[in-house]
N, CA, C and O atoms as a printed pandas DataFrame, in Angstrom:
     atom_number atom_name residue_name chain_id  residue_number  x_coord  y_coord  z_coord
0              1         N          UNK        A               1    8.670    8.976   -6.085
1              2        CA          UNK        A               1    9.692    9.222   -4.610
2              3         C          UNK        A               1   10.152    8.135   -4.777
3              4         O          UNK        A               1    9.611    7.426   -5.626
4              5         N          UNK        A               2   11.346    7.601   -4.009
5              6        CA          UNK        A               2   12.144    6.427   -4.163
6              7         C          UNK        A               2   11.566    5.215   -2.503
7              8         O          UNK        A               2   11.857    4.046   -2.249
8              9         N          UNK        A               3   10.523    6.431   -1.593
9             10        CA          UNK        A               3   10.223    5.520   -1.054
10            11         C          UNK        A               3    9.323    4.868   -0.945
11            12         O          UNK        A               3    8.746    4.595    0.108
12            13         N          UNK        A               4    8.910    4.315   -2.630
13            14        CA          UNK        A               4    7.564    3.504   -3.259
14            15         C          UNK        A               4    8.284    2.766   -4.036
15            16         O          UNK        A               4    7.619    2.046   -4.781
16            17         N          UNK        A               5    9.574    2.675   -4.141
17            18        CA          UNK        A               5   10.571    1.708   -4.602
18            19         C          UNK        A               5    9.735    0.269   -4.404
19            20         O          UNK        A               5    9.225   -0.097   -3.345
20            21         N          UNK        A               6    9.713   -0.563   -5.859
21            22        CA          UNK        A               6    9.321   -1.847   -5.628
22            23         C          UNK        A               6    9.940   -2.590   -4.880
23            24         O          UNK        A               6   10.774   -3.084   -5.638
24            25         N          UNK        A               7   10.161   -3.166   -3.534
25            26        CA          UNK        A               7   10.867   -4.094   -2.972
26            27         C          UNK        A               7   11.302   -3.802   -1.969
27            28         O          UNK        A               7   11.742   -4.575   -1.118
28            29         N          UNK        A               8   11.230   -2.411   -1.910
29            30        CA          UNK        A               8   12.258   -1.609   -0.867
30            31         C          UNK        A               8   11.499   -0.308   -0.664
31            32         O          UNK        A               8   11.897    0.824   -0.390
32            33         N          UNK        A               9    9.847   -0.991   -0.960
33            34        CA          UNK        A               9    8.394    0.232   -0.195
34            35         C          UNK        A               9    8.673    0.329    0.923
35            36         O          UNK        A               9    9.156   -0.729    1.326
36            37         N          UNK        A              10    8.575    1.698    2.279
37            38        CA          UNK        A              10    8.118    1.731    3.910
38            39         C          UNK        A              10    6.755    1.381    3.608
39            40         O          UNK        A              10    6.391    0.340    4.155
40            41         N          UNK        A              11    5.863    1.984    2.860
41            42        CA          UNK        A              11    4.345    2.497    2.888
42            43         C          UNK        A              11    3.502    1.292    3.712
43            44         O          UNK        A              11    3.120    1.425    4.875
44            45         N          UNK        A              12    3.269    0.001    2.828
45            46        CA          UNK        A              12    2.926   -0.713    3.525
46            47         C          UNK        A              12    2.995   -1.280    5.213
47            48         O          UNK        A              12    2.088   -1.740    5.907
48            49         N          UNK        A              13    4.484   -1.034    5.543
49            50        CA          UNK        A              13    4.955   -1.772    6.834
50            51         C          UNK        A              13    4.423   -0.328    7.573
51            52         O          UNK        A              13    3.695   -0.485    8.553
52            53         N          UNK        A              14    4.750    1.094    7.152
53            54        CA          UNK        A              14    3.912    2.577    7.653
54            55         C          UNK        A              14    2.353    2.166    8.306
55            56         O          UNK        A              14    1.831    2.086    9.418
56            57         N          UNK        A              15    2.095    2.028    7.320
57            58        CA          UNK        A              15    0.405    1.672    7.440
58            59         C          UNK        A              15    0.388    0.576    8.757
59            60         O          UNK        A              15    0.413    1.009    9.909
60            61         N          UNK        A              16    0.354   -0.522    8.534
61            62        CA          UNK        A              16    0.408   -1.586    9.392
62            63         C          UNK        A              16    0.699   -0.327   10.669
63            64         O          UNK        A              16   -0.236    0.020   11.390
64            65         N          UNK        A              17    1.809    0.153   10.792
65            66        CA          UNK        A              17    1.687    0.212   12.532
66            67         C          UNK        A              17    1.185    1.504   12.754
67            68         O          UNK        A              17    0.989    2.043   13.843
68            69         N          UNK        A              18    0.922    2.127   11.197
69            70        CA          UNK        A              18   -0.242    3.498   12.133
70            71         C          UNK        A              18   -1.847    2.721   12.658
71            72         O          UNK        A              18   -2.536    3.174   13.572
72            73         N          UNK        A              19   -2.104    1.809   12.052
73            74        CA          UNK        A              19   -3.149    0.841   12.165
74            75         C          UNK        A              19   -3.163    0.506   13.554
75            76         O          UNK        A              19   -3.909    1.031   14.380
76            77         N          UNK        A              20   -2.246   -0.455   13.807
77            78        CA          UNK        A              20   -1.910   -0.727   15.104
78            79         C          UNK        A              20   -2.051    0.393   16.081
79            80         O          UNK        A              20   -2.700    0.229   17.114
80            81         N          UNK        A              21   -1.322    1.808   15.725
81            82        CA          UNK        A              21   -1.760    2.674   16.980
82            83         C          UNK        A              21   -2.945    2.650   17.455
83            84         O          UNK        A              21   -3.439    2.356   18.544
84            85         N          UNK        A              22   -3.501    3.173   15.998
85            86        CA          UNK        A              22   -4.911    3.413   16.181
86            87         C          UNK        A              22   -5.901    2.583   17.076
87            88         O          UNK        A              22   -6.607    2.935   18.021
88            89         N          UNK        A              23   -5.670    1.021   16.293
89            90        CA          UNK        A              23   -6.258    0.284   17.645
90            91         C          UNK        A              23   -6.007    0.736   18.831
91            92         O          UNK        A              23   -6.856    1.336   19.490
92            93         N          UNK        A              24   -4.807    0.500   19.244
93            94        CA          UNK        A              24   -3.891    0.758   20.698
94            95         C          UNK        A              24   -4.833    1.839   21.396
95            96         O          UNK        A              24   -4.961    2.021   22.607
96            97         N          UNK        A              25   -5.508    2.565   20.275
97            98        CA          UNK        A              25   -5.988    4.125   21.283
98            99         C          UNK        A              25   -5.427    5.145   20.992
99           100         O          UNK        A              25   -6.093    6.022   21.542
100          101         N          UNK        A              26   -4.621    5.596   20.476
101          102        CA          UNK        A              26   -4.290    6.771   19.717
102          103         C          UNK        A              26   -4.648    7.190   18.389
103          104         O          UNK        A              26   -3.965    7.200   17.365
104          105         N          UNK        A              27   -5.939    7.563   18.605
105          106        CA          UNK        A              27   -6.738    8.517   17.413
106          107         C          UNK        A              27   -5.981    9.581   16.454
107          108         O          UNK        A              27   -6.456    9.939   15.376
108          109         N          UNK        A              28   -4.426   10.165   17.104
109          110        CA          UNK        A              28   -3.903   11.147   15.996
110          111         C          UNK        A              28   -3.633   10.028   14.577
111          112         O          UNK        A              28   -3.755   10.412   13.413
112          113         N          UNK        A              29   -3.285    8.732   14.938
113          114        CA          UNK        A              29   -2.472    8.103   14.124
114          115         C          UNK        A              29   -3.563    7.628   12.875
115          116         O          UNK        A              29   -3.122    7.072   11.869
116          117         N          UNK        A              30   -5.122    7.924   13.056
117          118        CA          UNK        A              30   -6.189    7.908   12.066
118          119         C          UNK        A              30   -6.116    9.126   10.977
119          120         O          UNK        A              30   -6.650    8.997    9.875
120          121         N          UNK        A              31   -5.396   10.362   11.367
121          122        CA          UNK        A              31   -4.502   11.239   10.581
122          123         C          UNK        A              31   -3.763   10.245    9.527
123          124         O          UNK        A              31   -4.236    9.515    8.656
124          125         N          UNK        A              32   -2.439   10.490    9.933
125          126        CA          UNK        A              32   -1.375    9.563    8.755
126          127         C          UNK        A              32   -2.160    8.350    8.289
127          128         O          UNK        A              32   -1.828    7.942    7.176
128          129         N          UNK        A              33   -3.005    7.775    8.824
129          130        CA          UNK        A              33   -3.615    6.650    7.991
130          131         C          UNK        A              33   -4.263    7.439    6.562
131          132         O          UNK        A              33   -4.103    7.285    5.351
132          133         N          UNK        A              34   -5.311    8.627    7.676
133          134        CA          UNK        A              34   -5.971    8.940    6.143
134          135         C          UNK        A              34   -4.599    9.757    4.643
135          136         O          UNK        A              34   -4.449    9.723    3.422
136          137         N          UNK        A              35   -4.032   10.289    5.705
137          138        CA          UNK        A              35   -2.776   11.109    4.555
138          139         C          UNK        A              35   -2.120    9.361    3.630
139          140         O          UNK        A              35   -2.811    9.175    2.629
140          141         N          UNK        A              36   -1.562    8.780    3.727
141          142        CA          UNK        A              36   -1.409    7.408    3.620
142          143         C          UNK        A              36   -2.072    6.897    2.723
143          144         O          UNK        A              36   -1.615    6.318    1.737
144          145         N          UNK        A              37   -2.852    7.014    2.907
145          146        CA          UNK        A              37   -4.128    6.351    2.245
146          147         C          UNK        A              37   -5.017    6.850    0.727
147          148         O          UNK        A              37   -5.561    6.191   -0.159
148          149         N          UNK        A              38   -4.761    8.993    1.059
149          150        CA          UNK        A              38   -5.270    9.017   -0.022
150          151         C          UNK        A              38   -4.702    9.738   -0.809
151          152         O          UNK        A              38   -5.110   10.432   -1.741
152          153         N          UNK        A              39   -3.476    9.496   -0.285
153          154        CA          UNK        A              39   -1.874   10.434   -1.243
154          155         C          UNK        A              39   -2.029    8.866   -2.231
155          156         O          UNK        A              39   -2.299    8.872   -3.432
156          157         N          UNK        A              40   -1.776    7.542   -1.365
157          158        CA          UNK        A              40   -1.339    6.139   -2.166
158          159         C          UNK        A              40   -2.607    6.089   -3.407
159          160         O          UNK        A              40   -2.051    6.009   -4.503
160          161         N          UNK        A              41   -3.744    6.106   -3.513
161          162        CA          UNK        A              41   -4.783    6.204   -4.048
162          163         C          UNK        A              41   -5.235    7.552   -5.312
163          164         O          UNK        A              41   -6.254    7.972   -5.861
164          165         N          UNK        A              42   -3.787    7.832   -5.304
165          166        CA          UNK        A              42   -3.977    9.113   -6.736
166          167         C          UNK        A              42   -3.965    8.515   -7.698
167          168         O          UNK        A              42   -4.838    8.448   -8.564
168          169         N          UNK        A              43   -2.543    7.806   -7.619
169          170        CA          UNK        A              43   -1.715    7.058   -8.775
170          171         C          UNK        A              43   -1.436    5.767   -8.681
171          172         O          UNK        A              43   -0.931    5.244   -7.687
172          173         N          UNK        A              44   -1.821    5.069   -9.935
173          174        CA          UNK        A              44   -0.955    3.394   -9.950
174          175         C          UNK        A              44   -0.077    3.234   -9.271
175          176         O          UNK        A              44    0.918    3.955   -9.342
176          177         N          UNK        A              45   -0.175    2.375   -8.529
177          178        CA          UNK        A              45    1.389    2.313   -7.450
178          179         C          UNK        A              45    2.637    1.452   -8.292
179          180         O          UNK        A              45    3.709    1.174   -7.753
180          181         N          UNK        A              46    2.288    1.089   -9.712
181          182        CA          UNK        A              46    2.692    0.462  -10.979
182          183         C          UNK        A              46    3.080    1.668  -11.928
183          184         O          UNK        A              46    4.188    2.152  -12.160
184          185         N          UNK        A              47    2.511    1.820  -12.145
185          186        CA          UNK        A              47    2.512    2.579  -13.819
186          187         C          UNK        A              47    2.455    4.535  -13.208
187          188         O          UNK        A              47    2.930    5.490  -13.822
188          189         N          UNK        A              48    1.892    4.557  -12.177
189          190        CA          UNK        A              48    2.039    6.000  -11.787
190          191         C          UNK        A              48    0.995    7.013  -12.479
191          192         O          UNK        A              48    0.915    8.239  -12.408
192          193         N          UNK        A              49    0.011    5.802  -13.364
193          194        CA          UNK        A              49   -1.352    6.970  -14.028
194          195         C          UNK        A              49   -1.327    7.363  -13.136
195          196         O          UNK        A              49   -0.552    6.982  -12.258
196          197         N          UNK        A              50   -2.493    8.644  -12.956
197          198        CA          UNK        A              50   -3.522    9.211  -12.461
198          199         C          UNK        A              50   -4.565    8.292  -12.300
199          200         O          UNK        A              50   -4.764    7.680  -13.349
200          201         N          UNK        A              51   -5.484    7.884  -11.167
201          202        CA          UNK        A              51   -6.685    6.960  -11.221
202          203         C          UNK        A              51   -7.724    7.563  -11.351
203          204         O          UNK        A              51   -7.758    8.789  -11.236
204          205         N          UNK        A              52   -8.892    6.767  -11.643
205          206        CA          UNK        A              52  -10.379    7.581  -11.951
206          207         C          UNK        A              52  -10.556    7.954  -10.304
207          208         O          UNK        A              52  -10.050    7.577   -9.247
208          209         N          UNK        A              53  -11.525    8.871  -10.714
209          210        CA          UNK        A              53  -12.149    9.183   -8.827
210          211         C          UNK        A              53  -13.004    7.591   -8.090
211          212         O          UNK        A              53  -13.437    7.427   -6.949
212          213         N          UNK        A              54  -12.993    6.746   -9.133
213          214        CA          UNK        A              54  -13.945    5.400   -8.613
214          215         C          UNK        A              54  -12.843    4.790   -7.574
215          216         O          UNK        A              54  -11.762    5.318   -7.317
216          217         N          UNK        A              55  -13.167    3.997   -7.221
217          218        CA          UNK        A              55  -12.286    3.493   -6.215
218          219         C          UNK        A              55  -11.493    1.965   -6.585
219          220         O          UNK        A              55  -11.897    0.812   -6.441
220          221         N          UNK        A              56  -10.314    2.457   -7.071
221          222        CA          UNK        A              56   -8.907    2.051   -7.591
222          223         C          UNK        A              56   -8.350    0.585   -7.084
223          224         O          UNK        A              56   -8.036    0.662   -5.896
224          225         N          UNK        A              57   -8.184   -0.432   -7.513
225          226        CA          UNK        A              57   -8.003   -1.915   -7.287
226          227         C          UNK        A              57   -7.157   -1.451   -6.541
227          228         O          UNK        A              57   -6.300   -0.616   -6.828
228          229         N          UNK        A              58   -7.396   -2.104   -5.263
229          230        CA          UNK        A              58   -5.978   -2.388   -4.217
230          231         C          UNK        A              58   -5.591   -3.306   -3.488
231          232         O          UNK        A              58   -6.471   -3.865   -2.833
232          233         N          UNK        A              59   -3.909   -3.881   -3.303
233          234        CA          UNK        A              59   -3.580   -4.913   -2.930
234          235         C          UNK        A              59   -4.286   -5.618   -1.802
235          236         O          UNK        A              59   -4.611   -4.935   -0.831
236          237         N          UNK        A              60   -4.516   -6.688   -1.813
237          238        CA          UNK        A              60   -5.816   -7.480   -0.720
238          239         C          UNK        A              60   -5.415   -7.730    0.128
239          240         O          UNK        A              60   -6.195   -8.110    1.001
240          241         N          UNK        A              61   -3.859   -7.683    0.458
241          242        CA          UNK        A              61   -3.187   -7.951    1.616
242          243         C          UNK        A              61   -3.330   -7.304    2.821
243          244         O          UNK        A              61   -3.776   -7.539    3.945
244          245         N          UNK        A              62   -2.454   -5.819    1.809
245          246        CA          UNK        A              62   -1.838   -4.680    2.902
246          247         C          UNK        A              62   -2.921   -3.500    2.555
247          248         O          UNK        A              62   -3.495   -2.827    3.411
248          249         N          UNK        A              63   -3.037   -3.415    1.595
249          250        CA          UNK        A              63   -4.190   -2.654    0.736
250          251         C          UNK        A              63   -3.636   -1.108    1.408
251          252         O          UNK        A              63   -4.232   -0.306    2.127
252          253         N          UNK        A              64   -2.042   -1.086    0.753
253          254        CA          UNK        A              64   -1.203    0.441    1.038
254          255         C          UNK        A              64   -1.061    0.704   -0.732
255          256         O          UNK        A              64   -0.979    1.804   -1.278
256          257         N          UNK        A              65   -1.062   -0.889   -1.527
257          258        CA          UNK        A              65   -0.376   -0.160   -2.995
258          259         C          UNK        A              65   -2.529   -0.612   -3.639
259          260         O          UNK        A              65   -3.369   -1.452   -3.315
260          261         N          UNK        A              66   -2.452    0.779   -4.808
261          262        CA          UNK        A              66   -3.127    0.939   -5.434
262          263         C          UNK        A              66   -3.310    0.467   -7.193
263          264         O          UNK        A              66   -2.335   -0.239   -7.454
264          265         N          UNK        A              67   -4.046    0.593   -8.218
265          266        CA          UNK        A              67   -3.494    0.289   -8.909
266          267         C          UNK        A              67   -4.907    0.673  -10.513
267          268         O          UNK        A              67   -6.110    0.907  -10.401
268          269         N          UNK        A              68   -4.246    0.604  -11.505
269          270        CA          UNK        A              68   -5.116    0.893  -12.492
270          271         C          UNK        A              68   -5.694   -0.609  -12.737
271          272         O          UNK        A              68   -6.871   -0.539  -13.089
272          273         N          UNK        A              69   -5.366   -1.528  -12.682
273          274        CA          UNK        A              69   -5.698   -2.500  -13.668
274          275         C          UNK        A              69   -5.072   -3.653  -12.749
275          276         O          UNK        A              69   -4.450   -3.396  -11.718
276          277         N          UNK        A              70   -5.368   -5.345  -13.369
277          278        CA          UNK        A              70   -5.295   -6.437  -12.865
278          279         C          UNK        A              70   -3.708   -6.209  -13.196
279          280         O          UNK        A              70   -2.975   -6.041  -12.222
280          281         N          UNK        A              71   -3.161   -6.194  -14.428
281          282        CA          UNK        A              71   -1.582   -5.782  -15.243
282          283         C          UNK        A              71   -0.662   -5.584  -14.520
283          284         O          UNK        A              71    0.353   -6.251  -14.321
284          285         N          UNK        A              72   -1.116   -4.346  -13.971
285          286        CA          UNK        A              72   -0.634   -3.692  -13.259
286          287         C          UNK        A              72   -0.059   -4.182  -11.649
287          288         O          UNK        A              72    0.964   -3.897  -11.026
288          289         N          UNK        A              73   -1.204   -5.017  -11.346
289          290        CA          UNK        A              73   -0.770   -5.155   -9.761
290          291         C          UNK        A              73   -0.245   -6.696  -10.062
291          292         O          UNK        A              73    0.059   -7.442   -9.131
292          293         N          UNK        A              74   -0.195   -6.962  -10.966
293          294        CA          UNK        A              74    0.491   -8.275  -10.986
294          295         C          UNK        A              74    2.045   -8.037  -11.733
295          296         O          UNK        A              74    2.939   -8.869  -11.577
296          297         N          UNK        A              75    2.225   -6.842  -12.526
297          298        CA          UNK        A              75    3.598   -6.879  -12.660
298          299         C          UNK        A              75    4.510   -5.953  -11.276
299          300         O          UNK        A              75    5.659   -6.223  -10.928
300          301         N          UNK        A              76    3.645   -4.862  -10.676
301          302        CA          UNK        A              76    3.848   -4.915   -9.759
302          303         C          UNK        A              76    4.137   -6.299   -9.001
303          304         O          UNK        A              76    4.801   -7.132   -9.618
304          305         N          UNK        A              77    3.789   -6.536   -7.998
305          306        CA          UNK        A              77    3.738   -7.670   -7.441
306          307         C          UNK        A              77    5.164   -8.746   -8.204
307          308         O          UNK        A              77    5.940   -9.009   -7.285
308          309         N          UNK        A              78    5.494   -9.171   -9.110
309          310        CA          UNK        A              78    6.742   -9.499  -10.024
310          311         C          UNK        A              78    7.706   -8.867   -9.404
311          312         O          UNK        A              78    8.458   -9.444   -8.619
312          313         N          UNK        A              79    7.812   -7.259   -9.770
313          314        CA          UNK        A              79    8.666   -6.463   -9.914
314          315         C          UNK        A              79    9.206   -5.774   -7.891
315          316         O          UNK        A              79    9.824   -4.779   -7.513
316          317         N          UNK        A              80    8.551   -6.953   -7.135
317          318        CA          UNK        A              80    8.971   -6.304   -5.803
318          319         C          UNK        A              80    7.888   -6.228   -4.093
319          320         O          UNK        A              80    7.996   -6.216   -2.867
320          321         N          UNK        A              81    6.976   -6.199   -5.130
321          322        CA          UNK        A              81    5.736   -5.728   -3.777
322          323         C          UNK        A              81    5.871   -6.757   -3.076
323          324         O          UNK        A              81    5.913   -6.536   -1.866
324          325         N          UNK        A              82    6.010   -8.502   -3.607
325          326        CA          UNK        A              82    5.345   -9.355   -2.784
326          327         C          UNK        A              82    6.668   -9.241   -1.837
327          328         O          UNK        A              82    6.608  -10.030   -0.894
328          329         N          UNK        A              83    7.741   -8.515   -1.866
329          330        CA          UNK        A              83    8.712   -8.271   -0.430
330          331         C          UNK        A              83    8.107   -6.745    0.280
331          332         O          UNK        A              83    8.276   -6.488    1.472
332          333         N          UNK        A              84    7.564   -6.044   -0.444
333          334        CA          UNK        A              84    7.054   -5.111    0.982
334          335         C          UNK        A              84    5.618   -5.505    1.910
335          336         O          UNK        A              84    5.420   -5.273    3.102
336          337         N          UNK        A              85    4.692   -6.196    0.893
337          338        CA          UNK        A              85    3.194   -6.797    1.441
338          339         C          UNK        A              85    3.206   -7.245    2.868
339          340         O          UNK        A              85    3.875   -8.177    3.315
340          341         N          UNK        A              86    2.215   -6.310    3.669
341          342        CA          UNK        A              86    2.477   -6.841    4.945
342          343         C          UNK        A              86    1.342   -7.146    5.157
343          344         O          UNK        A              86    0.803   -6.305    4.437
344          345         N          UNK        A              87    0.207   -7.925    5.765
345          346        CA          UNK        A              87   -1.312   -8.170    6.400
346          347         C          UNK        A              87   -1.836   -7.251    7.355
347          348         O          UNK        A              87   -1.121   -6.386    7.861
348          349         N          UNK        A              88   -3.174   -7.404    7.660
349          350        CA          UNK        A              88   -3.548   -6.715    8.989
350          351         C          UNK        A              88   -2.450   -7.942   10.052
351          352         O          UNK        A              88   -1.996   -7.516   11.114
352          353         N          UNK        A              89   -2.205   -9.109    9.695
353          354        CA          UNK        A              89   -1.221   -9.394   11.643
354          355         C          UNK        A              89    0.295   -9.121   11.432
355          356         O          UNK        A              89    1.036   -9.869   12.070
356          357         N          UNK        A              90    0.803   -8.313   10.759
357          358        CA          UNK        A              90    1.832   -7.835   10.103
358          359         C          UNK        A              90    3.047   -8.535    9.879
359          360         O          UNK        A              90    4.186   -8.334   10.303
360          361         N          UNK        A              91    2.595   -9.356    9.164
361          362        CA          UNK        A              91    3.391  -11.167    8.220
362          363         C          UNK        A              91    3.311  -10.787    7.127
363          364         O          UNK        A              91    2.333  -10.551    6.418
364          365         N          UNK        A              92    4.958  -10.677    6.867
365          366        CA          UNK        A              92    5.468  -10.377    4.904
366          367         C          UNK        A              92    4.566  -10.928    4.506
367          368         O          UNK        A              92    3.746  -11.395    5.297
368          369         N          UNK        A              93    4.404  -11.068    3.042
369          370        CA          UNK        A              93    3.375  -11.991    2.342
370          371         C          UNK        A              93    4.365  -12.693    1.033
371          372         O          UNK        A              93    3.949  -13.189   -0.015
372          373         N          UNK        A              94    5.746  -12.547    1.480
373          374        CA          UNK        A              94    6.973  -12.551    0.141
374          375         C          UNK        A              94    6.450  -14.262   -0.372
375          376         O          UNK        A              94    6.368  -15.170    0.455
376          377         N          UNK        A              95    6.248  -14.386   -1.332
377          378        CA          UNK        A              95    6.488  -15.542   -2.196
378          379         C          UNK        A              95    7.119  -15.638   -3.130
379          380         O          UNK        A              95    7.573  -14.627   -3.665
380          381         N          UNK        A              96    7.335  -16.812   -3.596
381          382        CA          UNK        A              96    8.065  -16.819   -5.180
382          383         C          UNK        A              96    7.228  -16.444   -6.156
383          384         O          UNK        A              96    7.619  -16.406   -7.323
């Protein structure tokens, strides 16, 4: 869908705010976190191939993007994930 278009994805920020809500005591946010993480981990964020059931490679900062390998991770970063990515402190990690 268009919600995960590289450079315009809302998923990393939505996951950040859901985690922050859970940390503030809103336990229902845990359900949203689980839904986002489960849905995101089914396919490579870059090439959209279905990932094996083993642990996929995750973005080390936002942990919202999942990849089938390093090549897809680098391609996705260059295509725009660098503008979407947000660390655990809510800091966007955009770099050139």
